[in-house]
C-alpha positions as CSV (number, residue, x, y, z in Angstrom):
1,M,139.5,-18.7,-34.4
2,S,136.4,-18.2,-35.7
3,L,132.8,-18.5,-33.6
4,K,130.0,-20.1,-35.7
5,P,126.5,-20.7,-34.3
6,S,125.3,-23.9,-33.5
7,K,122.9,-25.9,-35.4
8,F,120.5,-26.0,-32.9
9,Y,120.5,-21.9,-32.1
10,L,119.9,-21.7,-35.9
11,R,116.8,-23.8,-35.9
12,F,115.0,-22.0,-32.5
13,L,115.8,-18.6,-33.9
14,A,114.2,-19.6,-37.2
15,F,111.3,-21.0,-34.9
16,V,111.0,-18.0,-33.0
17,L,110.6,-15.9,-35.9
18,T,108.3,-17.9,-38.1
19,V,105.8,-17.4,-34.7
20,T,106.1,-14.3,-34.7
21,T,105.3,-13.5,-38.2
22,Q,102.2,-15.9,-38.2
23,A,101.2,-13.8,-35.0
24,C,101.3,-10.5,-36.7
25,G,99.2,-11.7,-39.6
26,V,96.3,-12.3,-37.8
27,S,93.2,-10.2,-38.1
28,Q,91.7,-9.5,-35.0
29,K,87.4,-8.7,-34.9
30,P,87.0,-5.2,-33.0
31,T,85.3,-6.0,-30.2
32,S,81.6,-3.8,-30.6
33,T,80.3,-1.8,-27.8
34,V,76.4,-2.2,-27.4
35,T,74.8,0.7,-25.8
36,E,71.2,0.0,-25.2
37,T,68.8,3.4,-25.4
38,P,65.5,3.5,-23.3
39,R,62.6,3.5,-24.7
40,Q,60.5,5.9,-23.4
41,T,56.9,5.7,-22.4
42,Q,54.6,8.0,-24.1
43,S,52.0,8.0,-20.8
44,S,51.8,7.4,-17.9
45,P,50.1,4.2,-16.3
46,V,46.5,4.1,-15.2
47,E,46.0,2.4,-12.0
48,S,42.8,0.3,-11.5
49,S,42.4,-1.2,-8.0
50,N,46.2,-2.2,-6.9
51,S,47.4,-3.3,-10.5
52,F,48.2,-0.9,-13.5
53,V,47.4,-1.0,-17.1
54,S,48.5,0.8,-19.7
55,T,46.9,3.4,-21.6
56,A,47.6,1.5,-25.0
57,D,44.8,-1.6,-23.7
58,I,42.2,1.1,-22.6
59,Q,42.5,2.5,-26.1
60,H,42.4,-0.6,-27.7
61,G,38.9,-1.5,-26.0
62,S,40.5,-4.5,-23.6
63,L,39.1,-2.0,-20.6
64,T,35.1,-0.6,-21.3
65,E,33.4,1.5,-18.8
66,T,30.4,-0.3,-17.6
67,P,27.5,1.9,-17.8
68,T,25.2,3.0,-14.5
69,P,21.5,0.7,-15.0
70,T,18.9,2.9,-15.8
71,I,15.9,1.9,-13.9
72,D,12.4,2.8,-15.0
73,V,10.3,3.2,-12.4
74,T,7.2,3.4,-12.9
75,P,4.4,4.4,-10.5
76,S,2.3,2.6,-8.7
77,P,-1.6,3.2,-9.0
78,T,-3.2,5.4,-6.1
79,S,-6.3,4.8,-5.1
80,P,-8.9,7.5,-5.5
81,I,-9.7,10.2,-3.4
82,V,-12.9,11.2,-2.2
83,T,-14.2,12.9,0.8
84,I,-17.4,13.4,3.0
85,T,-18.2,16.8,4.5
86,V,-20.5,16.8,7.0
87,V,-23.1,19.3,6.9
88,N,-26.7,20.4,8.4
89,G,-26.0,18.1,11.3
90,D,-25.2,14.8,12.8
91,L,-24.9,12.0,10.1
92,S,-25.4,8.3,11.2
93,I,-22.8,5.8,10.3
94,R,-24.7,2.6,9.8
95,T,-22.8,-1.6,10.0
96,G,-24.7,-1.8,6.2
97,P,-25.2,0.1,2.9
98,D,-29.1,0.7,3.4
99,L,-31.1,2.0,6.7
100,S,-32.3,-1.1,8.1
101,F,-28.5,-1.2,9.6
102,D,-27.9,-0.5,13.0
103,A,-26.2,3.2,13.7
104,I,-23.1,2.4,15.4
105,A,-22.0,5.7,15.3
106,K,-22.2,9.2,14.3
107,L,-20.4,12.0,11.9
108,K,-20.8,15.7,13.7
109,G,-21.4,18.9,11.6
110,G,-18.4,20.1,9.7
111,E,-16.3,16.0,10.0
112,I,-14.7,15.4,7.0
113,V,-14.4,11.5,6.4
114,T,-12.1,9.7,3.6
115,A,-14.4,7.3,1.2
116,L,-12.5,3.6,1.2
117,A,-15.5,2.1,-1.1
118,R,-18.5,2.0,-2.1
119,S,-21.6,-0.2,-2.2
120,I,-23.4,-1.9,-4.7
121,M,-26.3,-0.1,-3.3
122,D,-26.6,3.2,-4.8
123,G,-25.5,6.8,-2.8
124,W,-23.6,4.7,0.7
125,V,-19.8,4.7,1.3
126,Q,-17.9,2.7,3.3
127,I,-15.3,5.0,6.0
128,Q,-13.2,4.6,9.0
129,I,-15.0,5.1,11.6
130,P,-12.9,7.9,13.5
131,S,-14.0,7.1,17.1
132,Q,-13.5,3.2,16.7
133,T,-10.0,2.4,15.6
134,G,-9.8,-0.2,13.0
135,K,-13.6,-0.6,12.2
136,T,-15.1,0.9,9.4
137,G,-19.3,1.7,8.8
138,W,-21.3,3.0,5.7
139,I,-23.0,6.3,5.6
140,S,-25.9,7.7,3.3
141,I,-24.2,10.3,0.3
142,K,-28.0,10.9,-0.8
143,T,-29.3,13.1,1.9
144,N,-28.7,16.9,3.0
145,Y,-26.3,15.5,5.4
146,S,-23.5,14.9,3.4
147,I,-21.1,16.7,0.5
148,V,-19.2,14.7,-1.8
149,N,-16.0,15.9,-3.1
150,G,-14.4,13.2,-5.9
151,N,-15.7,10.6,-7.9
152,V,-17.4,7.7,-6.6
153,L,-17.9,5.8,-9.2
154,D,-13.7,5.8,-9.2
155,L,-14.0,3.7,-5.9
156,P,-14.0,0.1,-5.7
157,R,-17.2,-1.4,-4.9
158,I,-18.4,-3.7,-2.5
159,D,-20.7,-6.2,-4.0
160,I,-21.7,-8.9,-1.6
161,V,-24.0,-7.3,1.4
162,E,-24.9,-9.3,4.1
163,W,-28.2,-8.3,5.1
164,N,-29.6,-8.4,8.6
165,V,-33.0,-9.4,9.0
166,G,-34.2,-6.4,11.2
167,S,-36.4,-6.5,14.4
168,Y,-40.0,-6.7,15.3
169,L,-42.2,-4.5,17.7
170,R,-44.8,-6.6,19.1
171,N,-48.4,-4.7,21.1
172,C,-49.2,-6.2,24.1
173,T,-51.6,-3.8,25.0
174,P,-55.4,-4.0,24.3
175,H,-54.6,-0.3,22.9
176,Q,-54.0,0.5,19.3
177,V,-50.4,2.4,19.3
178,I,-48.2,4.4,16.2
179,V,-44.8,4.0,15.9
180,R,-42.8,7.1,14.4
181,P,-40.6,8.1,12.7
182,G,-42.6,5.7,9.6
183,D,-45.9,6.3,11.6
184,K,-46.6,1.9,11.4
185,I,-49.8,1.3,13.5
186,L,-49.3,-1.7,15.6
187,Q,-53.1,-3.2,16.6
188,P,-54.6,-4.2,19.7
189,T,-53.3,-7.5,21.1
190,G,-55.2,-10.8,20.1
191,D,-55.8,-8.6,16.5
192,S,-54.2,-11.6,14.8
193,V,-50.7,-10.9,13.3
194,E,-51.2,-7.2,12.7
195,N,-50.0,-6.3,16.5
196,R,-46.3,-7.8,15.2
197,V,-44.2,-5.3,12.6
198,W,-41.1,-5.3,11.2
199,F,-38.7,-2.5,11.6
200,S,-35.9,-1.4,10.7
201,P,-33.0,-0.5,13.0
202,G,-32.9,2.8,14.2
203,S,-34.6,5.4,17.1
204,Y,-38.6,5.1,17.5
205,S,-41.4,6.6,20.0
206,V,-44.6,4.9,20.2
207,Y,-47.8,6.3,20.9
208,D,-51.1,5.4,22.3
209,L,-53.8,6.6,20.0
210,D,-56.5,5.4,22.3
211,V,-56.0,7.7,24.9
212,P,-56.1,11.6,24.6
213,G,-53.2,12.9,24.0
214,Q,-52.0,10.6,22.1
215,P,-49.0,9.8,25.0
216,V,-45.5,8.5,24.5
217,V,-45.5,4.8,25.9
218,A,-42.4,3.9,25.1
219,N,-39.2,5.5,23.4
220,L,-37.1,3.0,21.4
221,R,-33.4,2.0,19.9
222,V,-34.4,-0.7,17.8
223,L,-31.1,-3.1,16.9
224,E,-31.2,-5.9,14.8
225,H,-32.1,-9.5,15.2
226,S,-34.2,-8.9,18.3
227,E,-37.9,-8.2,18.9
228,Y,-39.7,-5.8,21.3
229,S,-42.7,-5.6,23.2
230,I,-45.3,-3.3,24.3
231,R,-46.2,-3.7,27.8
232,K,-47.7,0.1,28.9
233,D,-50.8,1.9,27.8
234,G,-50.9,5.7,27.7
235,N,-52.3,5.3,30.8
236,G,-49.7,3.8,32.5
237,Q,-51.0,0.2,33.2
238,R,-49.0,-2.9,32.1
239,W,-49.8,-5.6,30.4
240,D,-48.6,-9.1,29.9
241,C,-47.5,-10.1,26.3
242,P,-50.2,-13.6,26.0
243,Q,-48.3,-17.1,25.1
244,S,-47.7,-17.4,21.3
């Protein structure tokens, strides 16, 4: 007896062969492996505060260095320095730029002071009174008692001067008297207005011309806005001033 394969078996075998042949004919694409090469940094980052900025940004000018500003300092003008040295004795300090003003202090020989200003009246400068803090006075620079160092014309000029009215000496005696320095004569009382004479502030001595030896009858320190009466003659007798 001969064995023959069944029709079902033959069909199954043919199907398996067909599938296998197709599978072997399919070309498979190779899987490519990509290897990433790390990029190398050309230079190290630059640290600025708490963040980092690349060197390339600096080269391209995205960061620019702010230059330090230059400050031009203009020197302030300084007041000229003019000093006065006292020589040959003491020098009076007065309340104003003239001999008619009161002498309120003195500079001793050898003292040096700095002038603050000059007066519209030639020959007078304003100074700080050394013995009176915060107070100023005037001294003459046209005498033999001062040496000036510096240019007085460079000092600021004070044009406004409040002039004093001076003072008067009145002779109430019947004798003729003379006042020195100045050699002004005051006529006896009752001889019109000539017994009353205007004087600049300062120190004076009064002498009786009608008594031998012309004795001194008064030593006065004349201040501004005052009037002084001579009541004693050279004999020592006192007189009352007549009512005007």
